[in-house]
N, C-alpha and C positions, 0 to 999 in steps of 0.2 A: 825499669831500663831507661837509660838516658840517651837522647839523640845527640847529634853532632853539636847542636847549639844549646844543650842542656835541657831541651824539652822532653818531657816524659812521653814516650811513645805509647800510642794507644794499643792496648793488648786486647786479646779476644776473651779475656776472663772477666767474670763478674759483670758489673753494670757500667764499666767505662765506655763501652760501645753499645748503646741501646739498640742499634740496628744491625748488630753483628749477625743475627740469624738470617735476616733478610739479605744482607750483603753476601754472606757465604752461600746462599742458595741460588743466587742469580748465575746466569750462564756467561755473563761478561766479567772481565777482570776489573777490579776496583782498587785504587791505591791513593795514598796521600803523599805528596812530595813537598820538600821545602824548596826554596829558591835555587839551591845548588843541585837539586836532583836527588837528594837523599830520600830514601824510601822510609817514611814515617809509619805507614801502615799499608798492608797489601792483603787482600783476601786470597784464598787458596787458588781460585781460578786465574788471578793475575800471575801468581807464581807458576802455575801450570803452563800458561801461555808462553812465559819466558823460559820455561823448563829449568827453573831454579827452586830449590826448597824454600818454603816460607821463612823458616828460621834463618837461613843464609841471606835471603833477600832483604828482610827488614833490617833497617839501620845501615844498609850499604848504599853506595851511589848507583843509581840506575844506569848512569853512563858507562860504568865499568862492565856492565852486563851486555853491552851492545857493541857492534863493530864501530870503527872510527867514523865512517860515513853516516851510520844510523845515529850515533851519539851526537854528531854535529847538528843533525836535523832536530833531534830531541831538545838540545840546548836552546835552539831558536824557538821551538814551540813553548818551552817553559818560560822564556823571557816574554813571549807574547801573552801567555796565559796568566802572568802576574797582573795583567791589566784588562785582558779581554779573552773571551773564549777562542780557542783555536783547535784545529784538527788536522791530521795528516795520516797517510797510510805508509807504513814501513814494512819492508820485507825482512823478516828476521832469519838469519842463517841458523840452520839446524845441524847439530853434530851428527844426528842420525835422521834418516827419512827426508821428507820434502821440506823446503823452506816454508815459512809461515807468513802470510800476508795479514797484517794486523792494523786496524784503524785505531789510533790514539786520539781521544777527545779530551782536551784539557780546559779547565776553567778556574778562575781565581776563587779562593775561599776567603771572603772578605770579613767574615765574622771572627776570624782568628787573630790572636795577638801578634803573630808573626806572619810573614808572607808564606802562604801555602798554596799548593795547586792540587786540585782533585783530578784524578785521571781515570778514565774508563777505557779499557782495552777490549776491542771486539775483534775476534778472529774471523777473517773473511775468506780463508783458504777454501773451505768447502763450498761456500757460497759462490766464489769466483769459478771454481771448478764445475759447479752445477750449472752456472750461466754458460760457461764455455761448452759444456756437454749439451745444454739446451740449444745453443746456437748451432752446434754441430748437427744436432738432430733436426733442427729447422732447415738447415742447408741440405741435409740428406732427404728430408721430406720434399723440399723444393726440387731437388734433382730427380727424385722419384716421380713427382708430379710432372716435371718436364718430360721425363722418359715415357710416362703413361700417355701424355698428349702426343708425343712423337709416334708412339706405337699405334695410337688410335688413328692418327692421320695416315700412317703407313698401311694399316689394315683397311681403312676406307678406300685408299688408293688401289690397294690390291683387289678388293671386292669389286670396285667400280671397273677396273680393267678386265677382270674376269667376266663381269656382266657384258661389257662391251666387246671384248676380244673373242669370247667363246659363245656365250648364250646369244648375244645380239647378232653375231655373224651367222650362227646356225639358223636363227629365225629369218634373217634376210635371205639366206639360201633357200630355206623352206618356202618363203613367199614367192621367190622367183620360180621355183619348181612347180608350185601349185598354179601360178599364173601361166606358165608354159603349157601345162596340161589343160587348163581351163580354156586357153585361147588356141588350142591346136586345131588347125583347119580340118574339115571333113571328119570331125569326130562323131562317132556313133553313140556318144554318151547319152543316157536317158535323162529325163528331167530331174529325177530325184538325185542322181549322182552329181549332175551339174549344180544343183542347189546346195548339196553337201560340200562340194568343192568351193563354191562361192562363199559359204559361211565359214569354212575352214580358213580360207584366205583372209577374210575379214578379221577373224579371231587372231590369226597369226600376226596381222598388222597391229592390232590393238595390244596384244601382249608385248610385242616389240617396242611399242611406244611407251608402255608402262615401265618396262625394264630400262629403256633409255633414260626416262625421267629419273628413276631411282639411281641409276649410275651417275647421272649428272649431279644429283643432290649429294651423293656420297663424296664425289670428288670430280669437279667439273673438268672435262678434258681441255677446255679452252685455257685453263690456268696453266697447264703444262705446255700446251702447243703455242698459244698466242700471247700469254702474259696476263697481268693483273687487270689492265684496263678493259680488255675484251671480256674477261671472265666476269667482272663486276657488272658491265653493261648487260651481258647475257642474263645474269642472275636477277638484276632489277626488273628486266622485262618479264621474266618468268614469274617473279614475285607478284607483280601487279596482276598478271593473268590469273594466278592461283588465288589471290586474296581479295582482289578488288581495291586494294589500297593504292591510291594515286601517288606516284613518285616524281619528285623534282630532283634532277641530278645535275651535278657539276663535276664531271669526271674528265680529266685531261686524256687525250687520245695518244699522247706520246710519253707515257710513263716508262722509264727505263726498266729493263728486266732486272729483278732483284734475285737474291738467292731463293731456292725453292721453299726453305723454311719460312722466310720472311713473307713471301707471297701467300703461302698457305695461312700464316698467322693473321695477316690483314684480311684475307677473304673470310676466315672463320669468325673474326670479330664482326664483320659485316653481316654474315649469315646469322650469328647468334643474336645480334642486336635487332635485326629485322624480324626474327622469330619472336622475340620478346614484344616488339611493336604489335605484331599480329595477335599474339595471345593475350596480352595484358593491357595495352594502352587504350584500346577503343578509339584510336585516332583514325580519321578517314584519309589522311594523307601523311606523307613523311618526306624529308629532304635528306639526300645523301651528297656530301661534298668530299672531294679528295683534292688536297693541295700538296704539291711537290715543290720544294725549294732546294737550294744547293745544300742545305743542312739537314732537312728532315722531310718525312712524308707524314701527312696528317689526314686521318679519316674521321669524318663527323657524320653521325646519324641522329637526326632531329625528328621527334614526333610531336604531336600537339594534342596528346591524350590526357589521361587522368594522373599521370606521374607514378612514381614508385613510392609506395607508402612503407616507410621503414618499420612501422609497428607490425604490419602484416608480413613484411619480409623476414622477420625474426621467427615467425611461426613455423614449427617443424613440419606441420601438415598442410600449410597453405600453399597455394599455387605460386605465390610470389617468392616463397622460400626456394623453390626450384630455380627461380630467376637468379637468386643469389649464387647458386652453384655455377650457373652460366657466367656470371660476372667474375667469379673467382677464376674460372678457366680463361676468360679473356684477359684478366689482369696478369695471370701467370704467363700467358703467351707474350704479352708486351714486356714483362720483366726479363724474360729470356733473351730478348733482343735489345735490352737496354732502354726500352721505351716506357711509356706510362699510359694508363687508362684513367680517364676522368669522367665521372658521371654527375651531371647536374639535373636535378629533378624537383619539381614543385607541383602540388595538387592542381589539377585542371589546367595546367600550363604546359605540360609535356615534359619530355626527358631528352637531354642531349648527351650522347655518348661520344667522347673524343679520344681517339687512339693516336698516339704520336710516337714515331720511331726515328731516332737519329740515323741519317744515312751513313754516317761515319762508322756505325756498328754493323752495317750490312755489306756483304760481299756481293756486288753486282755481278751478274753473269753476262758475258758478251753475247750478243745475238748471233744466231747461226749465220755463217757467211753466205752472202748471196752472190759471191763472185762466180763468174762463169768459168767452168773448167776448160782451159785452153790447151790444145795439144802443143807439145814442144816441136812438133814436126814443122819444117818450113813449108811443106806442101799441104797446108791446111785445106785448101779448096778441094784437092783430090780426095782427102779423107772425108770431107763432108758430102762428097758426091755419093759415097756409100754404094750399096748394092743396086743393081738395075731393078727398078720398080715396075710392077705391072700396073699400068695406068688405068686399067679397066676396074681394078679393085682398090678400095680404100684400105690402107694398112692401119691397124689398131694395135697399140701397146697397152696391156693391162698391168697397172702398177698397184699392187695391194699386198700387204704382208700376211694375208690369210689365204691359204691355198684353196679353201672351200669357196671363198668368194670369187677368186680367179676362175675356178672351175665353173661356177654358176654363170659368170659373165661370158666365159668362153662358150658354154653350151647354148647360151641365148643368141650369140652373134655368129658362131661359126657356120650355121646352116644357111646364112644369107649369102647368095652367090656374089654380091657386089662388095662384100666385106671380107677382110682377111686378118686373122690374128697373127701378127708378125712376131710377137714376143711377149714375155711376162717379166715383170720386175718385182722383187720381194721387199724392197725398201726404197726410200727416197733417193739415196745415192745411186742405187742400181738403176732407178728410172732415168736419172739424168744421163748416165753413161750409155744406156741402151737407146735413148733418143738420139744421141750422137752417132751411135753405130748403125741403128736400123732406120732412122729418119721416118718415123711413122707420120701418117696424116692426122691421127688422133691419139691422145693419151687419156685413158680412163684412170684417174688418179685418186687414191684415198688420201685423207688429210693426216690421220694419226698413224705414222709409220716410223720404224726405227731408223737409225743411221742419219737420216735427214728428214726434218719436218716436211710434210707434204706441201705446205704453202711456200716454204723456202725452195723446195725442189721445183715447184711450179714456176717461180720467178726465174730460176736458172734455166729451165727448159725453154721459156719464152725468149730469153736473151740469147741462148745458144742457137735456137732454130725458131724464129718468129712465125714461120708458116705452119708450124705444127699447132693444131687445135688441142685444147685441154678441157676435158670434162671432169669436174670433181664429183666423185661418187662416194658418199660418206653417210654414216648413221647420224652424224652431227648435223642436224637440219634446222637449227635455230636461226632466227633472223640475223643475229649477230654473226653466226658462222657464214651465212650468205653474204653479208656485207664484207667480211674479211676476204672471202673468196673473190668477190667483185674487185676489191682493192688490189688483190694480187694479180689480176689480169686474166682470170679464167674465162673461157668462152661459154661455160654452162655449169650448172650444179643440179644434181638430182640425188634424192635421198635413197639409201639402200632399202628403205621400206616400200618403195614403189614397185609396181608390177614389172615383169621382164619386158612386156610390150611398151611400157613407158620408157624404159631404158633404150630399147631399140629405136623408138620414135625420136627420142632426143638425140641419139647418136646420128641418125639420118639428118635431122635438122641442122646440127652443127656442121656436119660434113658438106651439107648443101648450102651453108651460110644462110640458114633460115633462123628467124627469132624463135626463142623457146616459148612454149605455151604455158598455161598456168600450172599444169601438172608438174613441171620442173621449175625450180626457182630461176627466173631469167637473170642472166648476167651478160649484159650487152658488151660487144667488143669495144 
């Protein structure tokens, strides 16, 4: 058979093609072209890729079997391939089914008497589809991972709130009830009963403290109520107390409120990193830095221990392998927020974990308004005069969203002849409105309440009626909480874990403008 220029075309018969068995067995298409694109030889796979019978393809112009745009690209490739190797990917139109993506690799055949080009055609359609499917699966896995982290955080928050709002409050009421019985005057209780009551009260307080700690570790209430800065400072103080690892901190006090997801993610990175410091680093101290600029927020946790050993981290049964799972979780949290996690570690020099999130990707949440509720009435003075007060009894408003706690406080105070429970409020907004209407001498106020955060309600109450005293009564009794209460202007703070007699004593001290004793956290005026 003669080609276009008189050359004998290589056939698949006899010994004219010593490698025909090899060429025919490969999965790639192979062909030989002349300078004008005439097919001098093509194996069956090459013909199959072009969807043209071998007999029809051999001796024909390859350009005629392609669309105009594809043919122009191929001509350019052939011109290049006469001098040097070249390659390109072409999408071949299909009369039936899906288009084919084919990679053509061309190179000159210099040992021939005329200019020839060797062509290898590799079909990439299935490979590209597999890659796209893999990317889709990876994205699905990332979305699943993100959802699992979100569900984990939601479940932690739910359990923490249940422990605080249900179990913790019941234990607080139980302690108050036991205290009232134990301190009842003229009691005929025998020594064994009194000892049993004393032990029960002590155990109740201990269980309450353990539940409170567990609740805080699951989801710190300060994170929701007061924001990232307060929650971080609280956690660092507790971490040192629990582990003995000394902390050096550089935490701004005026970090803007971020979205709940962002604040939780940053806090979890801190929590996971410090857990790793405690478990694996053997470092006696650590440094936590948080830097906020106009563009990003950056958290760094630096220890000075033995570092992360990558060889051990790859062990499926080693403790450091579990560390890797934590790192993956932290990385995923940062990725969801458009940020990044960088870990630098070296043996015996410690590890630095740096988490950075661009603020442009975060939706900051506005702080709860501290504006005073002002009546639209022109006769504001007459409204503030309120009901005629009994000057012989001090009026007390109880503000707590738990009915059991309100009942416990009421039972403790209402038997006192010089104290009067003038009302109860079920949330922060209700407390502000009832202070305006009832004008109490004292408000016993919880921190964690719906509608309006307790500390925001505190500020509004003091601006609305400065002569009203405010005693914060909460299960959140950390040093950081007391500092926040002090900054908000409260006249006193007492833990719900204290005895009813402690509550009564502190109430009297505040109403008589006396300083608080050590049993209640002092918050000076």
